[in-house]
C-alpha positions, 0 to 999 in steps of 0.5 A, a space after each residue: 327712326 328713319 334715316 336718309 343718306 344722300 350721296 356726297 352729302 351724309 345722313 339725316 335722321 328723323 323721328 316719325 309722329 304717329 299721333 299727329 299724322 298716323 297715315 302719312 308716317 305709316 305710308 312713309 315708313 312703308 316705302 322706305 323700308 320697300 326700298 322705294 326712295 333708294 336711288 330717287 332724287 331731291 328734284 327740288 330745291 328752294 333755299 330758305 324754304 324746303 328740299 323735296 323728293 321722292 318722285 318715283 314716276 322719273 324712275 319708272 316707279 311710284 305708288 298708284 294710290 294717293 292717302 288721305 291729307 291729314 291737316 286741318 284744312 282737310 278736317 284732321 287735327 294735326 298740330 305738328 308746325 312746318 318749322 325748320 326740319 320738318 318732313 311734310 307730305 307733299 301734294 298737288 292742289 288736291 287735299 288727298 293726292 298725296 303719294 310718295 313725294 315729301 319735303 323737308 323744311 329748311 326755314 320756318 314756313 308755318 304759313 303750311 301749317 294746317 294746309 300740308 301734313 307734316 309727320 315728323 322732324 329731323 333729329 339729326 342732320 341739319 348740316 346735311 339739310 343745309 349743304 342740300 338747300 344750298 346747292 345751285 338750282 335751275 331756275 326754271 323749275 328749282 331743280 338742282 343742276 347736279 342731281 342729288 341722290 337718296 342714296 339709301 332710305 332705311 327704318 329703325 325702332 319703328 313698329 311695323 304696323 299695317 299699311 294705312 288706309 288708302 283713298 
């Protein structure tokens, strides 16, 4: 299980799916274990769609690698659907450009299936997701008007494993 404690909102817990997205799940667990997400923000929030976080560039940190996009359009059989509570890798238009940024689906967005790498789902904390998705945002870039801070991300009962192969 991976836990994300969000300052003033509470904690969400996630089950990773190593069968469908082993690289993405291992990457996320690796970064959480390393404390990478601690102090970062949910920087893009679109109610009825998703909340996005994990961008370390503004904090002066960030991985210097990208991982393979584990989704059908990139030749990977990933059966996870982008339904409410799914956690998935954010990326640019380049299929293999995911690094640390992730998003959590607020409302079913199955049109993303096959285009983005979902790698787990929320087990507890949908109320936290709903509260974050409801914060006032700036219309020009969907950023929250008041920072939504990831206080801590930690891992329990997840295999250590090797760091995933990077591209």
